[in-house]
Structure formats: C-alpha cells, structure tokens
C-alpha positions in Angstrom: 185.7 -49.5 -18.4 186.6 -52.5 -20.5 185.5 -56.1 -19.9 188.7 -57.3 -18.4 188.7 -54.5 -15.8 185.1 -55.3 -15.0 185.9 -59.0 -14.5 188.8 -58.1 -12.2 186.7 -55.8 -10.1 183.9 -58.4 -9.8 186.3 -61.1 -8.9 187.9 -58.9 -6.2 184.4 -58.2 -4.8 183.6 -61.9 -4.8 186.8 -62.8 -3.0 186.3 -60.0 -0.4 182.8 -61.4 0.3 184.1 -65.0 0.6 186.8 -63.7 3.0 184.2 -62.0 5.1 182.0 -65.1 5.3 184.9 -67.4 6.1 186.3 -65.1 8.8 182.8 -65.1 10.3 182.8 -69.0 10.4 186.5 -69.8 10.9 189.3 -68.3 13.1 192.6 -68.6 11.2 195.6 -67.3 13.2 198.3 -65.4 11.3 200.8 -68.2 11.9 198.6 -71.0 10.5 200.6 -73.3 8.3 197.8 -74.8 6.2 194.2 -76.0 6.2 195.0 -78.9 8.5 196.7 -76.7 11.2 195.2 -77.6 14.6 195.2 -73.9 15.7 192.4 -73.2 13.1 189.1 -73.3 15.0 185.4 -72.7 14.3 183.6 -69.7 15.6 180.2 -70.1 17.3 178.6 -69.2 13.9 180.8 -71.8 12.2 179.8 -74.5 14.7 176.1 -73.6 14.1 176.6 -74.0 10.3 178.3 -77.4 10.8 175.5 -78.5 13.1 172.8 -77.4 10.6 174.7 -79.3 7.8 174.9 -82.4 9.9 171.2 -82.2 10.8 170.3 -81.8 7.2 172.4 -84.7 6.2 170.8 -86.9 8.8 167.3 -85.8 7.7 168.1 -86.5 4.0 169.6 -89.9 4.8 166.4 -90.8 6.8 164.2 -89.8 3.8 166.4 -91.9 1.4 166.4 -94.8 3.8 162.6 -94.7 4.1 162.1 -94.3 0.3 164.3 -97.3 -0.3 162.5 -99.3 2.4 159.2 -98.6 0.7 160.5 -99.4 -2.8 162.2 -102.7 -1.8 
C-alpha cells in the first residue's frame, strides 16, 4: 500500500467518524438547502453539547472577570 492510498483511507475513516458524530448531534433532513436551513434541528445529545459549551463559556468568563477584578 503506497502513501497516497493510506492517506485516502485514513481521510475516509476520519470523514465517516465525523459524519457519525454530527448525525448523533444534528438532524439534517434530505431536502435541507444549506447550513442555515430552519428544518435542521439539534438532537437531545446535541442540545446537551450546546448546554455544556454554554456552561463552560459562562464559567470561563466568570474566572476571567474575577482575575481582572483582582488585577485592576
């Protein structure tokens, strides 16, 4: 197996894994017209990921605000 074939197979596996993860988080209908299509929705797992990201962002912003308050 040459290097190019190995790269193609690895890229294919990576894209398949990304597709599996995204299909777990996002419901994309077959007739979706693009990323801003309103028929694209989050799954329950996707909503949980968004909630965790939002919570992490709030926590980090609180830490930064407290650090700046202490410094200045």
